[in-house]
N, C-alpha and C positions, 0 to 999 in steps of 0.2 A: 091531542085528539087526531088520531089519523083514522081511516079505513082498514078495517085488520085484513080483511079479503085481498084488498088491493098489494098490501106490505107483504103479505103470506105467501099469495100466486106469485109476485115478482121473485121471492126468494126459492121458489120450485113447489111449495108445500100447496096441499089440499086442503080447502076450507068447508065444514060442512056444518050444517045446523039441526041441533039438538032438540026437536019440538017439546018433547015429553020435558026435559029438566031446561029446557030455554036456554042454551048455552052454545058458542060458539067452539065447534072441534078442529085441530089444526092436526093436519096430520102431516110430518115433516119428511116422511118415507120418501126420497128421491125416485119422482116417476120416470117410467121408462124413458130414456131418449133425453134426459137430462144430463149435463157434465157434472160430473163428481170428483172434486177434488182429489189426486192421489193421495195427498199428505194430510193426515188428521194427526194434531197433535196429539199424543198421550201421556196422561198425567201417569205420575209412577203406579205401576201395574202392582196389585195388592198381591198377587202370588207368580212368581215365576220359576216354572217346573223343568226347566233346561237350560244349557248355556248359551245354547242358539238364541233362545226368547230373549235372554237378557241382551244380548249382543245387538238383535234387532230392536228391542225398546231403545237401548242407548241412542243409536244411530237415528230411530225414528224421533227423540227428543230433538237432537242435533238439527232435524233436517227444517223445524220450524224456528230455529235459534238462530239470532245473527247479533255480531257485536262489532257494530259500524259505528266511527265517529260520527257528530251531527253533520260534517262536511261530507262524508260518505254517504250518508243516508239521504244527503239531498243528491248529490250525484246520482243514487241509484234511483230516483225518482219517488223518493216519501219511504216511508215505513215498510219494512220487510219483517214477515212473520210475527212472531211476537218479543222481539225483542230480546233481552238476556233472561228472561224468566225461566227458559226451558233447560237453561246450562246448570239451574240448580237440580231439576231432576235429574239429567244426565250425570252429576255429579257424585249422586247417590247409587250409582250403578258400581262404582268403585269401592272397594273393600275398604275396611275402617282404617288398616295398616299402610293403603297407599295413601288415603286421606292425610292421614298423621304426617306423612312425609312429602305431601303436594297441598298446600292451602288453595282454598277456593278461588282467591284472588289470583294465585297461580296460574290454575284452571281456566280460568275466564282469560286471562291475558294471551293464553296459549290461542285462542281463538280470536283474536284479534284482526279486524279485517276481513272476518269472512261471514257470509250473508246467509250460506245453506250449504248444508251436507246432504249429498244422495249416496246411497249404499248399494254398490252396484255387484259386488262379488262379495259371497260368504262362504268358505271352504274350511271343514272342520280340517287341520293340520295333526300332525303325531302328538302324541301327550308328552311331559315333561315335567319329570318330579311330581308325579302322580295328580297334575293339574291339564286341563283341556286345552289346546290350543288351536286357534282358528287364524286362517288368512283372510286381511280382508282387503278391499278395495273402494275406493272411496271418488266422488266426484264433488269438488268443492265451487262455489259462486266466491269470491275474494276479490279484492282489491290489491295489485301489484305496486309496489312501493307507492310511488309520488301520483300513479297515475290515476285521474278521477273516472276512472270506469272499471266495470265488474268484468272479470275473467274466468274462464272455466278451467280448472286444474284438476290433474288425478293424483292420486296418492294410493298406496299401498304397505302393508307391514303386518305384524303378527299380533293378538290379544289373546293372554291368558285367562283363564276362568277358572275359579274353584269355589266348591261348596262351603262357604264357612257358616258360623253362628247366625249370621244376619240372611242366609240365603244363597243363591250364586251371584257371585261380585266378581267384578276383574281386578284382577292382582296385579296384572302388567300389560303393558303395549304402548305402541306408538305406529304412527304414519309419516312415511316419507314419500317426498313429491318425485313422480315420475318424470321422466325427459322424453316429449313427445318428440324433440328433436333427433333421437338417438338414431331413428331410421336415416334420415338424411345425412348424417356423420360417417356414417360406416364403420363406428366404432365397436370392436368385438362384434364381428356378425354372426359369431356361433352362438350368441345368445338367443338369435331367431329360432334355431333349431331345439326341439326338446329331447333328443336324445342326447346330444352334443351339453346340453345344460344337464340331463342325469347324470352323467360321466362326471364332469367337474364338479358341480356343486351335490349330488347326490352321494356318487363313488367316491369322490375327493381324488380322481385320477387326473393325469392330464389327457388332452383329447388323442394322443397318439397310442398311449398303453389302452385307451378303453375301445380303441378301434378293433382290437381281436377277440372282443366280446359280441356274441349273438344278440340283437335286440328285438323285440316284438313290442309293438304298440297297442296299447289296449283304450280307445278313446271311450270318455265318458261323456263329453260335450265339446264343442269346437274350443273352448278355452281350459279344460280341462283331459288330462290325460296320464296315464299310467305307463311307465317304459319296463318293461320286463327285460333283465338279461339273464344270459346262459354262458356259460364258458363252452371249449371246443368241444365237449363231450354230449353238450345239450343241456346238461343238468342245469337248474334254474338257480342262479346265483344270489340275486336281491332286486328288487322292484321298486322305481323310484317314482313317487307321482310328484307333478308338476301343473301350474296354472299358469295360462297366459295373460300379461298385463295388457291395458288398452295401449301402453308406447310399443308394444309387439315382440318384448322379450318374454321368457319364461322364468317361473320362478318355483325352485324344489318347496314342497309343503311337508313331505313325508316321505322316508326311506324304509324301505323293510330289509332288515339286515339277518345275517345268520352267523352264529357263532359256532364253530365245528369243533369238535372233542375227537382226537385221534385216538387217545387212549380207552382201550377196551378196561371198564372197571371191573369187571367180573361177569359171571353167570349165574343166571337167578333158576332157570327151567320151570318157571311158574311156580315156584314152591319155596325155595330160599328168598330173602330179601335180596333186592336191587343194591346193590352197592355203588355208593358216588365217591369218587376222590374229594380231596379237600377244595381242588380248583373248582371242580362241577359246582359244589355248595355254593362256595362264593360268588360264583358266576351268576349261579341263580339268583340269588339273594338280591345281588347288587342289580340285575334286570328288573327285578319286582319292584325297585325304587323308582324307575320311571316311570312304574303305570301306578304307583301309589297304592302295590298289595303287598302281602306276605306270600310269596308263592309257595305252593304245597308240593311235597316230592313223593311220586307215589314210591310205595315200598316194595310192590309185587308188579309183575309185569306178565305177560300172556305165556312167552317162552322164554328162551336165552335175551332177555332183553335189559338194555343198558342205555344210559342216554347218551345220543350221539351229537345233538344239536341243541340249541337255542335260538328260536327264530322270533326276532323282534317284530312284529306287525303293526299296523297303525294304530289298532286300540288294546291290542291284547299280546301276553308273552304266551308264545308255543313250545313246549319240550316234546322233543320228538324221538322217539325210540324205533326199534325195529321193527316193532308189530303193530303201535299205537301210536296217537300224540296226546299230549294233555293241553288244552288252550286254557288262559286265565287270567280275568281282566276284573276291574271293579266295576262293569256295568252288565246287563245281560247278555249272555251269547246264545239265547233260544233263537234261532230262526226257523218259522215255523213255515210248512210245506202245506197248501191247501188241500184240502180233506184228510191230512195224516192227523192221527188221534195219538197223543203222547202217552204211555202207561207210566202210573207212580208206583214206584216201589218205595216201600217203607223198611229202613233198615233196624235191627232190634233196640238201637238207641233213640229212636225217633226220627233220625234223619232221613229227608224225602228225596226220592230220586226220580229224574223224569227220563224215560227211555223212547225215542224216536227210532221206531224199526226201519223205516224208508231212507232214513237218513244214516241210520246206523251209527248215532249218536247218545251219548248218555251225559246227562247235564245235571249238576244240584250247586247248591251257595252254602258256604261255611265260614264262617269267621269274615262276611265281607267280601268275600273271594267268591266269583262266579267262577266254575269250571264245567268245560265240556270237553269230555272224553270221545275220539274218533280213530278211524282205522280203514286203510284202504286196500288190508287184508280179510281174512275171513273172520276176523274176531268177533263174536258175538256178545250177547247181552250178558250171560253169567261171567265172561272175564271180564267185562266191563264192570259189573258189579264188584268183582274181586279186586279190580284196580281202585275202584272208588273208596270201597271199606278200607282198604290200606293206608289211603290218604285221610281219612275220616278218624277212624279208629286207633290206628298206631302212630 
C-alpha cells in the first residue's frame, strides 16, 4: 500500500477526488512544462493506410528494440528499451513472401549489438515494378566489435513497399553503413556536388560529357534537391532528384527520363484515329510495367496529333503529343487549387470525368488507372472529353 497521489504526481499525472462517487481520478495527460519522451513504442497498428505510414511504424518499433548480450547490456548501464519484444512487431511489417525467405531468427540476428534505431530521413523514390520505393537514412546506437561502449552509426538505403493481401507490407530493403571519414580522406570529392552526382548516378554519363549540359537547381530542403538538365537549345532533357547523407555525399533517389520518337506515325486531323507504330505500342506497355499499370492510348487527338515522347516522372507515366499530354498512374493525379470547383461530366456509359477549368485539366479513373489530360495550348473541355472517350470507349 502506497499513497496514490505521491506516486501519480511524481509521474507527472494529476490527481482529483470525485466526492460523489468517492473515487480517485488520475489524469495521465502530460501537464504543460513536463518532459515527454519522443519515442512511444507502438504495438502493431490495426490499419495502415499508406506506405509512408508503414515505414514510420516499422522504425518506431525498432526505436525501442535492442538485441544486446548480457555483457553489452551491463556496459550500456542496464536495461534499454523493451529488449527483443519490439522486433516481433517490426518483423510483421514485412510481406509473407519476404518472411518465408527470412526466418525471424535471421531477422533478429541482423540486429545483434543494436540498442536503438532512429529514423532520420524518409523520402519517396521512383517506383519500381509497380511498387513504391523509399530512401531511408537512420542513426543507430550499437556496439562495434569487442568495444565495451555504445557508439552512434549512420546508415542509408532503399525500402520497397507493396499493397498485398495483408495490406501495405515491405517486400525488399536494406541499410548500408555510411562512412563519416569520407570527407577527411578526400576520396571521390565529386560526391559532395549534387550536379556531379546527378550526372554520374542519374544520367549515367562521365563528368566531362555532362559538363556540356545546362543545369538548374531546385531546392526542396537543405538535404533534398532536384537537378534539371537542358541541352544546348535550352530544351529540358531530364530531372534528377537527390538527397544528401549525413556523411556529406549525395545519393540519387529518382530520375525523370524521356523516350523520344523521331518517327511521325501519321496524321489524325482530329477526326481519324491516331496511328501508333509497333515500337511505340511496345514502349508504352513496357513503360507501364514500372508503374504497375496497363497504360491507355488515346485514339483521337486535337489536330494532327501523334505520339512524340514517353516521359518517366517520379510517380507517373506521361505520353506527350503535339497538342496535349496524357499522364497515367496508379495513384490519384488530382491536384486541387484553393477555390476551384471541378465540373463532373458523365459519359453515356456512366463513366465520370472531372474538368478543372482553371488548371485546364480533365481527370478520370478506369480499370485501376488514374488519368489526367492537360495541354499548354488552347485545347478546351470539348477536345479533352473527345480524347477521354477515345481512351475509354474504343
